[in-house]
C-alpha positions as CSV (number, residue, x, y, z in Angstrom):
1,M,29.8,-47.3,9.7
2,S,31.5,-48.3,6.3
3,K,34.9,-49.2,5.1
4,T,36.5,-48.7,2.1
5,N,40.1,-49.6,0.6
6,F,42.3,-46.6,0.7
7,G,45.3,-48.2,-1.0
8,S,48.2,-50.1,0.6
9,L,51.7,-49.4,2.1
10,N,54.5,-51.7,2.8
11,N,52.1,-54.7,1.5
12,K,49.6,-53.8,4.0
13,E,46.1,-52.5,3.2
14,V,45.0,-49.1,4.1
15,Y,41.3,-48.3,4.7
16,L,39.0,-45.2,5.0
17,F,36.2,-45.5,7.5
18,T,33.1,-43.4,7.4
19,L,31.0,-42.5,10.4
20,K,27.6,-41.0,9.8
21,N,24.8,-40.2,12.2
22,G,21.0,-39.6,11.5
23,H,21.7,-35.8,11.0
24,G,23.7,-36.4,7.9
25,T,27.0,-35.5,9.7
26,E,29.9,-37.5,8.2
27,I,33.5,-37.9,9.2
28,K,36.1,-39.8,7.3
29,I,39.2,-41.5,9.0
30,T,41.8,-43.4,7.7
31,N,43.8,-46.0,9.6
32,Y,47.1,-44.7,8.2
33,G,48.4,-42.1,10.9
34,G,44.8,-42.2,12.4
35,I,44.2,-39.2,10.1
36,I,40.8,-37.3,9.9
37,T,40.4,-36.8,6.0
38,S,36.8,-35.2,6.0
39,I,34.2,-33.6,8.6
40,K,31.0,-33.0,6.8
41,V,28.7,-30.7,8.6
42,Q,25.7,-28.4,7.9
43,D,26.4,-24.7,7.6
44,K,23.9,-22.0,9.0
45,N,22.5,-22.3,5.5
46,Y,21.7,-26.2,6.3
47,N,23.9,-27.3,3.3
48,F,26.7,-29.6,4.1
49,T,30.4,-28.6,3.6
50,D,33.7,-30.0,4.3
51,I,35.4,-28.2,7.1
52,A,38.3,-30.5,7.5
53,L,41.5,-29.6,5.5
54,G,42.9,-33.0,3.9
55,F,43.5,-35.0,0.8
56,D,41.5,-37.4,-1.4
57,T,43.9,-40.1,-1.6
58,L,46.8,-41.8,0.5
59,D,49.5,-40.9,-2.2
60,D,48.8,-37.2,-1.2
61,Y,49.1,-38.1,2.7
62,L,52.7,-40.0,2.0
63,N,54.1,-37.0,0.7
64,E,55.2,-34.2,2.8
65,H,52.1,-32.4,4.4
66,P,51.8,-30.2,7.6
67,Y,50.3,-33.3,9.6
68,F,46.8,-32.8,8.3
69,G,44.0,-34.6,10.7
70,A,46.7,-37.0,11.9
71,V,47.3,-38.6,15.5
72,I,50.5,-36.8,16.8
73,G,52.8,-38.7,19.2
74,R,54.5,-40.1,21.1
75,Y,55.1,-36.4,22.2
76,G,53.1,-33.4,20.3
77,N,55.0,-30.3,19.8
78,R,58.9,-29.5,20.2
79,I,61.3,-31.0,22.3
80,A,64.4,-28.8,22.7
81,G,67.5,-30.4,21.4
82,A,65.8,-33.6,20.6
83,E,66.8,-34.8,24.4
84,F,64.8,-35.3,27.5
85,E,65.9,-36.3,30.9
86,L,63.8,-38.8,33.0
87,N,64.8,-40.8,36.3
88,G,68.5,-39.4,35.7
89,K,69.1,-40.9,32.2
90,T,69.2,-39.0,29.4
91,Y,67.3,-40.0,26.2
92,K,68.2,-38.8,22.8
93,L,65.6,-38.5,20.3
94,F,65.3,-38.0,16.3
95,A,66.0,-34.4,15.3
96,N,63.8,-33.7,12.6
97,N,63.1,-29.9,13.1
98,G,66.5,-28.6,12.8
99,K,68.4,-29.4,16.3
100,N,64.9,-30.1,17.9
101,H,62.5,-32.9,18.0
102,L,58.7,-32.5,16.5
103,H,55.6,-34.3,16.8
104,G,57.3,-37.8,17.5
105,G,60.3,-37.6,15.1
106,K,60.7,-39.0,11.7
107,K,58.4,-42.0,12.2
108,G,55.7,-40.7,14.3
109,L,52.4,-41.7,15.2
110,D,51.1,-40.0,11.8
111,K,53.0,-42.4,9.7
112,V,52.1,-45.9,10.7
113,I,49.2,-48.2,10.0
114,W,47.0,-48.7,12.9
115,D,44.9,-51.9,13.9
116,Y,41.5,-51.2,13.8
117,E,38.2,-52.2,15.5
118,T,35.0,-50.9,14.6
119,S,31.3,-50.8,16.5
120,D,28.4,-49.1,15.6
121,N,29.4,-45.3,15.2
122,T,32.9,-46.0,16.8
123,L,36.2,-46.4,15.6
124,K,39.0,-47.9,17.8
125,L,42.6,-47.4,16.4
126,S,45.6,-49.3,18.3
127,Y,49.2,-49.5,17.8
128,L,52.1,-50.7,19.6
129,S,55.1,-48.6,19.6
130,P,58.2,-50.6,20.7
131,D,60.7,-49.5,23.0
132,G,63.3,-47.4,21.5
133,E,61.3,-46.0,18.8
134,E,62.4,-42.8,17.9
135,G,64.4,-42.8,20.9
136,Y,61.3,-43.0,23.3
137,P,61.7,-45.6,26.3
138,G,59.3,-48.5,26.8
139,N,56.9,-50.5,25.1
140,L,53.7,-48.4,24.6
141,K,50.5,-49.8,23.8
142,I,48.1,-46.7,22.4
143,S,44.4,-46.6,21.5
144,V,42.7,-43.7,19.8
145,I,38.7,-43.8,19.7
146,Y,36.6,-41.9,17.6
147,T,33.0,-41.5,18.1
148,L,30.5,-39.6,16.4
149,T,26.9,-39.4,18.6
150,E,23.3,-38.5,17.5
151,N,24.0,-35.2,19.6
152,N,26.4,-34.2,16.9
153,E,29.3,-34.8,19.2
154,F,32.6,-36.0,17.6
155,K,34.8,-37.4,20.5
156,I,38.3,-38.4,20.3
157,N,39.4,-40.4,23.4
158,Y,43.2,-41.4,24.1
159,E,44.2,-44.5,26.1
160,A,48.0,-45.5,26.5
161,V,50.2,-47.9,28.8
162,S,53.8,-48.4,28.9
163,D,55.8,-51.2,30.6
164,A,58.5,-48.4,31.6
165,D,58.6,-44.9,32.7
166,T,58.3,-42.5,29.5
167,V,56.9,-39.2,28.3
168,L,53.7,-38.8,26.5
169,N,51.8,-36.0,24.9
170,L,49.2,-37.2,22.5
171,T,47.0,-34.8,20.4
172,N,45.2,-34.5,16.8
173,H,46.4,-32.2,14.3
174,S,43.5,-31.5,12.4
175,Y,43.0,-28.1,10.4
176,C,39.4,-26.6,10.0
177,N,37.8,-23.8,8.0
178,L,34.3,-23.4,9.1
179,D,33.5,-21.8,6.0
180,G,34.1,-25.1,4.3
181,E,36.5,-26.4,1.4
182,G,37.5,-24.1,-1.1
183,S,36.0,-20.9,0.8
184,G,39.2,-19.0,1.3
185,T,41.3,-17.8,4.1
186,I,40.3,-18.0,7.7
187,L,42.0,-14.9,8.8
188,Y,38.8,-13.4,9.8
189,H,37.6,-16.1,11.7
190,K,37.5,-15.6,15.4
191,L,38.8,-18.1,17.9
192,T,38.2,-17.7,21.9
193,L,40.1,-20.1,24.2
194,N,38.7,-20.6,27.5
195,A,41.8,-20.7,29.5
196,D,43.3,-18.9,32.1
197,Y,46.9,-19.2,31.1
198,F,49.1,-19.9,28.1
199,I,53.0,-20.9,27.4
200,P,54.9,-18.4,25.7
201,T,57.1,-19.9,23.1
202,D,60.7,-18.8,22.1
203,S,61.9,-18.1,18.4
204,E,62.0,-21.9,17.7
205,S,58.6,-22.3,19.2
206,I,60.1,-24.0,22.4
207,P,57.9,-23.7,25.6
208,T,59.8,-21.1,27.6
């Protein structure tokens, strides 16, 4: 694994980590937002291509973008009316999607600088989300562990512990084009979901 400087934000250094295995598979992750910036794998012709949508500079990620490759939370997707009830109490969240709350709010986990630990081909990012951040209860310790194996498996594991009852829905928001960077649309790709059920959404993308 290698680490290079990716810029700075609020007087804090931001880094870009590169995980690479013996097959040449290469994955780049920054500790700003836990963003996966690049996934280079072999295509059917054994040429390496980048299948993850992303940017080359930190400045691009600091501008508005559709959560490319980022850790999403505290709560992925939308919460209707930017509020929820837990244990008989109503919690008001930041409304950043019209009247609704989306992907953790104005300053979700995609917009923080994470602490990091490295070992072999594993990167562990950690962040303490304080009680009340974006309206959520509890001091929440979060870890996201990225591992690239010699079997070409890319694993993302999430761990979280709160000192109070809370809600949590962590995910990653990578976009992929399996034909590689610059290859055009993915509208002819076919996707199969091995699931028995799905949850419909309404006109505001709120689960029904």
